[in-house]
N, C-alpha and C positions, 0 to 999 in steps of 0.2 A: 424386887431384891428376895423373895422367897425363893423362887424360882434358881438363881444363881448359887444362893447357899447351899440349893440342896443339891446342885450339880458338883458343884466344889469336893467332895470326897471321893465321888466318883473319878474324875477329871485328875483327884491326886492320886487315885490307886492304879488308874488307867497308864498316869503316866510313871510311878514308880514300877511297875511289871514291866514295860517297857525298858528302861533302863536297865531292868535285873536280865532281860533278856537280851540286850546289847551287850552287858559284863558276863554273859555264860557264852555266847559267840565269840567273844574275843578271847576268851579262854578257850574254847577248844580250837577253835581255829589253827595252831601252831603244832597242838597234837595230831592234828588228822594230817598235817605236812609230814610230820616224821613219819606217821605210819605210811603215806604214799613213799616216802624214800626207801623206805626200809622194802616195802614190797617190792617196789623196782629192782634193789638189788638182789633181793632172791628173785627175781624173774631172770635179770640177766645172767645168773648163775646158772640153771637151769634150760637156758637157753645154749649154754655154751657145754655144759654137760650134755644134751640132749644131743648136740652137733656132733660133740667126742663120742659117743655111742653110735651115731649112728654109722659113722667116720667107721668104728671098729665092725659092725656089721658088715659093710659092705665091702672094706678091703682087708678084715683080719687084723688089725693092728689099730691102736690108737694113734692120733695125729701127733707129730712131732713138735709141734709149736701151734700157737693160737691165730696164727700167719696164713697158718694151710687150711684152717676153718674155714679164714675169713675168704681164700682166693679158691678153696676148690666146694665150698659148701652152702655159700650164702648168708654163712655167720654174719651179721653188724652192730659192730659196736660202738656207742657214742664217746669216744674220747674223753669228751670234756664232761661229761656228767660221770663216767665211771676209770677206775683204774684195775684191770682184769690181770690177775698173776694166775699161769699156767704153767704148773710145773709136772714134767711128766720125770717117771724113773726107767721105765722099761714099755715097750710096745702092747706088750700084751696084761699089763696094769691101767688101771683108769686115772685119768690124772688128777692132780688136787689143784684144785680150782677155785680162787680166793678175789671175790668181787668188794673194792672201795666205792663209796659213792665221794666225789671229791669233792661236793661241796657241805657235806656234814660230817664226815670221815667214818661213814659207817659201814663195818662190816659185814659180810654175807659167808658165813660160813658153811 
């Protein structure tokens, strides 16, 4: 009986530590998912801007539309995940690109 009584505090401490680790993990998990969404929005915006700049370097003018980049420069947009706004003012002015995650409604500016 003495051995069981000596083990009880150690087992209780281990169980409390495990419970605390699970609670911390559950709190951190949603935050890391939001970080990944924000990072994917920034990556999509950078890809659109990079393709537009590549078009400017090759052709001497920024592309007239987002579809032009998709057809001629291989830009791929996951339309289920993102809404991409591409506003062009003039052929020699960089376009205003805005990307919004459809899941979270987070914008990348």
